Structure formats: structure tokens, C-alpha cells
C-alpha positions as CSV (number, residue, x, y, z in Angstrom):
1,X,119.2,-120.6,33.2
2,X,119.0,-121.7,29.6
3,X,115.8,-121.0,27.7
4,X,116.6,-122.4,24.3
5,X,119.7,-120.6,22.9
6,X,123.4,-121.5,22.8
7,X,124.4,-120.4,26.4
8,X,128.1,-121.0,25.9
9,X,128.4,-118.6,23.0
10,X,125.8,-116.1,24.3
11,X,126.4,-112.3,24.5
12,X,124.6,-110.2,27.1
13,X,122.6,-107.3,25.7
14,X,121.3,-104.6,28.1
15,X,118.0,-103.1,27.2
16,X,115.8,-100.5,28.9
17,X,112.7,-98.6,28.0
18,X,112.2,-94.9,28.2
19,X,114.9,-92.8,29.7
20,X,113.5,-89.3,30.2
21,X,116.3,-86.9,31.2
22,X,114.5,-83.6,30.6
23,X,112.2,-81.3,32.5
24,X,112.7,-81.9,36.3
25,X,115.8,-84.1,35.9
26,X,117.4,-81.6,33.6
27,X,116.9,-78.9,36.3
28,X,119.0,-80.8,38.8
29,X,121.9,-81.5,36.4
30,X,124.9,-79.2,36.1
31,X,123.6,-77.1,33.2
32,X,119.8,-76.8,33.3
33,X,117.7,-75.6,30.4
34,X,115.4,-72.6,30.9
35,X,112.7,-74.0,33.1
36,X,109.7,-72.5,31.2
37,X,107.1,-75.1,30.2
38,X,104.0,-74.8,28.0
39,X,101.8,-77.4,29.9
40,X,98.2,-76.6,30.9
41,X,98.9,-76.9,34.6
42,X,102.6,-76.7,35.1
43,X,104.5,-73.6,33.9
44,X,108.0,-74.5,35.1
45,X,110.1,-77.6,35.1
46,X,111.1,-76.8,38.7
47,X,107.5,-77.7,39.6
48,X,108.3,-81.3,38.9
49,X,111.4,-81.1,41.2
50,X,109.1,-79.7,44.0
51,X,106.6,-82.5,43.5
52,X,109.3,-85.1,43.9
53,X,110.7,-83.4,46.9
54,X,107.3,-83.3,48.5
55,X,107.0,-87.0,48.0
56,X,110.5,-88.2,48.9
57,X,112.6,-85.4,50.5
58,X,115.2,-82.9,49.3
59,X,117.0,-83.5,46.0
60,X,120.4,-82.0,45.5
61,X,121.1,-79.5,42.7
62,X,124.0,-79.6,40.2
63,X,124.3,-83.3,40.8
64,X,127.1,-85.4,39.2
65,X,126.3,-86.8,35.8
66,X,126.0,-90.3,37.2
67,X,123.5,-89.3,39.9
68,X,120.3,-90.5,38.2
69,X,121.7,-94.0,37.5
70,X,122.3,-94.6,41.2
71,X,122.6,-98.2,42.2
72,X,122.3,-99.4,38.6
73,X,125.9,-98.5,37.8
74,X,127.5,-101.0,40.3
75,X,125.3,-103.9,39.1
76,X,125.9,-103.1,35.4
77,X,129.6,-103.0,36.0
78,X,129.4,-106.5,37.5
79,X,127.2,-107.9,34.8
80,X,129.3,-106.3,32.1
81,X,126.9,-106.4,29.2
82,X,128.4,-106.3,25.7
83,X,126.2,-103.4,24.7
84,X,123.8,-101.1,26.4
85,X,120.7,-99.7,24.6
86,X,117.9,-97.3,25.9
87,X,115.1,-95.4,24.4
88,X,116.1,-91.8,24.9
89,X,112.8,-90.0,25.2
90,X,114.3,-86.5,25.4
91,X,115.5,-84.0,22.9
92,X,119.1,-82.9,23.6
93,X,118.9,-79.3,22.5
94,X,119.1,-75.6,23.2
95,X,116.1,-75.0,20.9
96,X,113.4,-72.6,22.3
97,X,110.8,-73.6,19.7
98,X,108.4,-76.1,21.4
99,X,106.0,-78.2,19.4
100,X,102.4,-77.3,20.3
101,X,101.8,-80.6,22.0
102,X,101.6,-79.6,25.7
103,X,104.3,-81.9,26.9
104,X,107.8,-81.1,25.8
105,X,111.0,-82.8,27.0
106,X,114.5,-81.4,26.5
107,X,117.9,-81.7,28.2
108,X,120.6,-79.2,27.7
109,X,123.4,-80.5,25.5
110,X,126.0,-79.8,28.2
111,X,124.2,-82.5,30.3
112,X,124.8,-85.2,27.7
113,X,127.5,-86.8,29.9
114,X,124.6,-88.0,32.0
115,X,124.0,-90.6,29.2
116,X,127.7,-91.4,28.8
117,X,127.9,-91.9,32.6
118,X,126.1,-95.3,32.2
119,X,128.2,-96.2,29.1
120,X,125.2,-96.2,26.9
121,X,126.2,-97.5,23.4
122,X,123.0,-96.7,21.5
123,X,120.0,-94.3,22.0
124,X,116.8,-95.2,20.2
125,X,115.3,-91.9,19.0
126,X,112.1,-93.2,17.4
127,X,109.6,-91.9,19.9
128,X,107.0,-89.3,20.5
129,X,109.3,-86.8,22.3
130,X,112.4,-86.5,20.1
131,X,110.9,-83.6,18.1
132,X,109.4,-81.9,21.1
133,X,111.5,-78.8,20.4
134,X,111.0,-78.7,16.6
135,X,113.1,-80.0,13.7
136,X,115.9,-77.8,14.9
137,X,115.9,-79.7,18.2
138,X,116.1,-83.0,16.5
139,X,119.0,-82.0,14.3
140,X,120.9,-80.8,17.3
141,X,120.1,-84.0,19.2
142,X,121.6,-86.0,16.3
143,X,124.7,-83.8,16.1
144,X,125.3,-83.9,19.9
145,X,125.0,-87.7,20.1
146,X,127.3,-88.2,17.1
147,X,129.9,-85.8,18.5
148,X,129.9,-87.8,21.7
149,X,130.3,-91.1,19.9
150,X,127.0,-92.4,21.1
151,X,125.1,-94.5,18.5
152,X,121.5,-93.8,17.6
153,X,118.8,-95.3,15.5
154,X,115.2,-94.4,14.5
155,X,115.7,-90.8,13.5
156,X,117.9,-89.0,11.0
157,X,118.5,-86.1,8.7
158,X,116.4,-87.9,6.0
159,X,114.4,-91.1,5.5
160,X,117.4,-93.2,4.6
161,X,119.4,-92.1,7.7
162,X,116.3,-92.6,10.0
163,X,115.8,-96.2,8.7
164,X,119.5,-97.1,8.9
165,X,120.6,-99.4,11.8
166,X,123.2,-98.5,14.4
167,X,125.9,-101.2,14.1
168,X,127.4,-102.1,17.5
169,X,130.4,-104.3,17.8
170,X,130.1,-107.5,19.7
171,X,132.8,-110.0,20.9
172,X,134.2,-112.3,18.3
173,X,134.0,-109.8,15.5
174,X,130.2,-110.0,15.4
175,X,127.7,-107.1,15.3
176,X,124.4,-106.1,16.8
177,X,122.3,-104.2,14.2
178,X,119.8,-101.9,15.9
179,X,116.8,-100.8,13.8
180,X,114.2,-98.5,15.3
181,X,110.8,-97.2,14.3
182,X,107.9,-95.3,15.9
183,X,104.2,-95.9,15.5
184,X,101.2,-93.6,15.7
185,X,99.8,-96.0,18.3
186,X,102.2,-94.3,20.8
187,X,101.1,-90.8,19.8
188,X,103.8,-90.2,17.2
189,X,102.4,-87.9,14.5
190,X,102.9,-89.0,10.9
191,X,104.0,-85.4,10.2
192,X,107.2,-86.3,12.2
193,X,108.2,-89.0,9.6
194,X,111.5,-88.5,7.9
195,X,111.4,-88.0,4.2
196,X,113.9,-87.5,1.4
197,X,115.7,-84.3,2.3
198,X,113.7,-83.9,5.5
199,X,114.8,-84.9,9.1
200,X,112.4,-86.9,11.2
201,X,111.7,-90.3,12.8
202,X,111.5,-93.6,11.1
203,X,107.7,-93.9,11.1
204,X,106.0,-97.2,10.8
205,X,102.4,-98.4,11.2
206,X,102.4,-101.9,12.6
207,X,98.8,-102.3,11.4
208,X,100.0,-101.9,7.8
209,X,100.3,-105.4,6.3
210,X,102.8,-104.2,3.8
211,X,105.2,-102.6,6.4
212,X,107.3,-105.7,6.9
213,X,108.4,-106.0,3.3
214,X,110.7,-103.0,3.0
215,X,112.2,-103.7,6.5
216,X,112.9,-107.3,5.6
217,X,114.7,-106.2,2.4
218,X,116.7,-103.7,4.3
219,X,117.8,-106.2,6.9
220,X,118.7,-108.7,4.3
221,X,120.9,-106.1,2.6
222,X,122.6,-104.9,5.7
223,X,123.1,-108.2,7.5
224,X,126.4,-110.1,7.6
225,X,126.9,-113.7,8.8
226,X,126.9,-113.8,12.6
227,X,125.0,-110.5,13.0
228,X,122.3,-110.3,15.6
229,X,119.3,-108.1,14.6
230,X,117.3,-106.0,17.1
231,X,114.2,-104.1,16.2
232,X,113.2,-101.4,18.6
233,X,109.6,-100.0,18.4
234,X,107.8,-97.3,20.2
235,X,104.2,-98.4,20.2
236,X,101.0,-98.7,22.2
237,X,99.5,-96.6,25.0
238,X,101.1,-95.5,28.2
239,X,99.1,-97.6,30.6
240,X,97.7,-101.1,30.6
241,X,99.0,-104.6,30.2
242,X,97.0,-105.7,27.2
243,X,98.9,-106.9,24.2
244,X,96.5,-106.8,21.2
245,X,96.5,-109.5,18.6
246,X,97.7,-107.0,16.0
247,X,100.8,-106.1,17.9
248,X,101.5,-109.8,18.6
249,X,101.0,-110.7,14.9
250,X,103.4,-107.9,13.8
251,X,106.1,-109.0,16.3
252,X,105.8,-112.5,15.1
253,X,106.2,-111.4,11.5
254,X,109.3,-109.4,12.4
255,X,110.9,-112.6,13.5
256,X,109.4,-114.9,10.8
257,X,109.7,-112.7,7.7
258,X,112.3,-110.0,8.5
259,X,114.8,-112.2,10.5
260,X,114.7,-110.1,13.7
261,X,116.3,-111.8,16.7
262,X,115.1,-109.3,19.4
263,X,112.0,-107.2,19.5
264,X,112.5,-104.2,21.9
265,X,109.1,-102.6,22.6
266,X,108.5,-99.4,24.6
267,X,106.1,-96.6,25.3
268,X,104.2,-98.0,28.2
269,X,105.2,-96.3,31.5
270,X,105.4,-99.7,33.2
271,X,106.8,-103.1,32.2
272,X,104.6,-105.4,30.2
273,X,104.8,-109.1,29.1
274,X,107.7,-110.9,27.4
275,X,107.1,-113.7,24.8
276,X,109.5,-116.1,23.2
277,X,108.7,-116.8,19.5
278,X,110.8,-119.3,17.7
279,X,113.4,-118.8,20.4
280,X,113.5,-115.0,19.9
281,X,112.5,-112.6,22.7
282,X,109.7,-110.1,22.3
283,X,109.6,-107.4,25.0
284,X,106.2,-105.9,24.4
285,X,106.8,-102.9,26.8
286,X,110.0,-102.3,28.8
287,X,108.4,-99.5,30.9
288,X,110.1,-96.3,32.0
289,X,113.6,-96.6,33.4
290,X,114.1,-93.0,34.4
291,X,111.6,-90.1,34.6
292,X,110.5,-87.1,36.7
293,X,107.0,-88.4,37.5
294,X,107.8,-88.9,41.2
295,X,105.0,-87.3,43.3
296,X,102.5,-87.2,40.5
297,X,99.3,-88.8,41.6
298,X,97.3,-91.4,39.6
299,X,98.0,-94.8,38.0
300,X,99.2,-96.2,41.3
301,X,97.9,-99.7,40.4
302,X,100.8,-99.9,37.9
303,X,103.5,-98.9,40.3
304,X,105.2,-96.5,37.9
305,X,107.9,-95.9,40.5
306,X,109.3,-99.3,39.8
307,X,111.5,-99.9,36.8
308,X,113.5,-102.7,35.2
309,X,116.8,-103.1,33.3
310,X,116.7,-106.2,31.0
311,X,119.7,-108.4,30.4
312,X,119.3,-110.8,27.5
313,X,121.7,-113.6,26.8
314,X,121.6,-114.1,23.0
315,X,123.3,-117.2,21.7
316,X,125.4,-117.6,18.6
317,X,122.4,-119.0,16.8
318,X,120.4,-115.8,17.5
319,X,118.1,-117.6,20.0
320,X,117.6,-116.4,23.6
321,X,119.6,-118.3,26.2
322,X,118.6,-116.2,29.3
323,X,116.5,-113.3,30.5
324,X,117.3,-111.5,33.7
325,X,115.8,-108.3,35.0
326,X,117.2,-105.9,37.5
327,X,114.4,-104.1,39.5
328,X,114.8,-100.6,40.8
329,X,112.7,-97.9,42.4
330,X,112.9,-94.2,41.4
331,X,113.6,-92.2,44.5
332,X,114.6,-88.5,44.4
333,X,115.2,-88.9,40.6
334,X,117.6,-91.7,41.2
335,X,117.6,-95.5,40.7
336,X,117.7,-97.3,44.0
337,X,117.8,-101.1,44.6
338,X,114.3,-102.6,44.9
339,X,113.3,-104.0,48.2
340,X,112.2,-107.7,48.6
341,X,108.6,-106.4,48.8
342,X,109.0,-104.4,45.6
343,X,110.6,-107.3,43.7
344,X,107.8,-109.6,45.0
345,X,105.2,-107.2,43.7
346,X,106.8,-107.2,40.3
347,X,107.0,-111.0,40.3
348,X,103.4,-111.4,41.2
349,X,102.0,-108.7,38.8
350,X,104.3,-109.4,35.8
351,X,104.1,-113.2,36.4
352,X,100.4,-113.0,35.6
353,X,101.2,-111.4,32.2
354,X,104.2,-113.7,31.5
355,X,102.2,-116.8,32.1
356,X,99.9,-115.9,29.2
357,X,102.9,-116.3,26.9
358,X,104.3,-119.5,28.5
359,X,106.9,-117.9,30.8
360,X,107.2,-117.7,34.6
361,X,109.2,-115.4,36.9
362,X,111.4,-116.1,39.9
363,X,113.1,-113.8,42.3
364,X,116.8,-114.4,42.8
365,X,119.7,-112.7,44.6
366,X,122.9,-111.5,43.1
367,X,125.8,-110.4,45.3
368,X,127.8,-107.5,43.8
369,X,131.5,-106.9,44.1
370,X,131.1,-104.8,47.2
371,X,129.2,-107.6,49.0
372,X,125.8,-106.0,48.6
373,X,122.8,-108.0,47.5
374,X,120.8,-107.2,44.3
375,X,117.5,-108.8,43.8
376,X,116.8,-110.0,40.2
377,X,113.9,-111.4,38.3
378,X,114.6,-114.3,36.0
379,X,112.2,-115.6,33.3
380,X,111.9,-119.3,32.8
381,X,109.6,-121.5,30.7
382,X,106.5,-122.6,32.6
């Protein structure tokens, strides 16, 4: 399925939204953190495990590191994307100093192989949870990821490091430059912004008309011939499909003025619309891929139990050649293949949003190496 890029020279990029490996999920991994929480109604991370078990049945403990990825691993092995990028919405730390913000996510550093189990190449850290366990927790997160050889973008030991891209090698000697930033529209405090000599996140206000200029100059300085540029942004509320005119205008300016080829948006707990602008994809909200919300009531109209992995084919000209999505359901903290009914629900609900931007959705079937069938969603021009 060719959208408008060079399909023959395309590379496949895997993207996902929020990957939350803390709290209840951390408790079932081999080395759980102390379970104490500081939430108004839940005092132990084990409470989230109990909620999920009440909804779906027993969950094993001390699970293998690849457990949470479930059925996704076989499909990704067959698709063989050139790079894999997620928004890691969890501090990886032993810190016992929670930020006074009620919801605090952390995973024990000894559980980091859970990230490596899915061969993740880059973790976006510009989000509203990476400093949940203080500056100390962020510094440890950066160190642990670096020691494991996992790229990261959007946070750093100072402002320069937080704004720097992760440079990921692509076939043919090319690179994918991954820039990342967080906005206060997703609940990120400006006090978390990195500064000269101070760790933090790369903070950006998409409502600031002057914000594009420094980013455009940075990209022009870093970019080599043949590079693909991805800008990952944590923005907007957790729930709702609306894409405001301000967000759309900012995304367009990223492409038009800063030379961005892929806009990777996240923060919403469910998938939102995709737009193609000048042949470049804008993912306004990728939704959660992995979380511990199973069994929590409310927001059922958005089906937060359903998640997507995005596979973008980006041509040698930087334009999008294909968009495919792999649908899953989170069951017992594990990604399971979506049923035909679940894929159909996503097609119908997201199709409504996609049509507003000139794209349609179709359900297709992919057969994996073991002979099993995976349902996929494919975007196509209307």
C-alpha cells in the first residue's frame, strides 16, 4: 500500500506510545521495587495487580522479562523494523524520593531487561513521569539506559543533552534522528525543564509561536544528507479524540519550517488520529501500549484495554510510503492478539477520526512464521 513515498527505498520504523512498566507491572517482574505508593486511594502497587487479577484471572509472579510483550514479539520479529521507539513513561530507579504529585511510576533497574526483551532501540523520556522519583531518579534512569546501550531522547543531565537527538543507524548508512520534547499540556511542570547544569526534560510549549525557531536551527545543524528526522512530543490530555487547531498548526510547522519527517505524538491513553501533511505522517496520539490499568473502571468508551504498535514505511525522500498498525489487547499485563471484533471496533472508531484528515482504515490479515494470523489495520487515502 503506497501512500506517497518511495516504497522501494522505504525503511520500516516501529513506534508506540506510552510504555508504563512501573507500579503493578514492576511487581510481577523478577526484582520488584518496594510496593509503597503515595496515591490518595491506593497505598501499594500490589493493589493494581489485585485489580487486574480480579478482572482477568491470576497473573504469575517473577515473570520472564519478555512476558509483558506477549504476542507482539513474534509479529515484530517477522516485520523486522529497522528501529523500534517507545515513550518510556516510567523512571528506572531505586530512588525512594517521590515527587509530591500523587501518581509515581518506577521500575527497579534490575528489571530493565524487560525493555531490551523487545529490542527497543530508543526510549523517549520527555514525559510527565520520568521525574516521578526526583532528579535523582532521572539521573539514574539516564545512567541505566546508557549502560544497557539503549538510546534515549528528551531528557538529559543539562539542557543541551535534553535537546540532543538520539541518532539511530538505518540501512544504507543513513540515520534516524530522534528529537523529543514534553509540553505542559500533558501535565509536565515547567519546573522539570532541563537547564544549564541542571538535569531535566526538554520542555516545549507548542503554543509558543517562537518555539519552532531554535528547533529548526538545531535540526539544520545536526542533519546529514539522507537522514530522517523524527520529533516525538508528549502533549495533550489523557482522554478524548479532539485535535485542536493549535496542535495541528504546530505539527504542520514542524514539517514545513523545521524539516521534520515524522511527528510522534503521545500522552492520550488511547489512539488518536493520523494525518499526512506534505507526505509526512503526524501521529497525534499513539495511545498506551503497556500499562497496569486493567480492572480500573471508567473511560470504557475509549477501550483503553486496546493498544496499537505502528509500523511506518518511510521512503528515501522522507515521505511516508505505508502505515500499518498492529492491534493488541492488554490481558493480565500482557499484549495479546486482538480479536476480529476488537480490530473491527478500532477500525470503526478510529476510522471516524482518520476521515477528518483524509485517511481511511482497513482491516487486513497477516500470517506469521508459525502459521498464526495477526490482524492489522492499514491506513489508506480516502
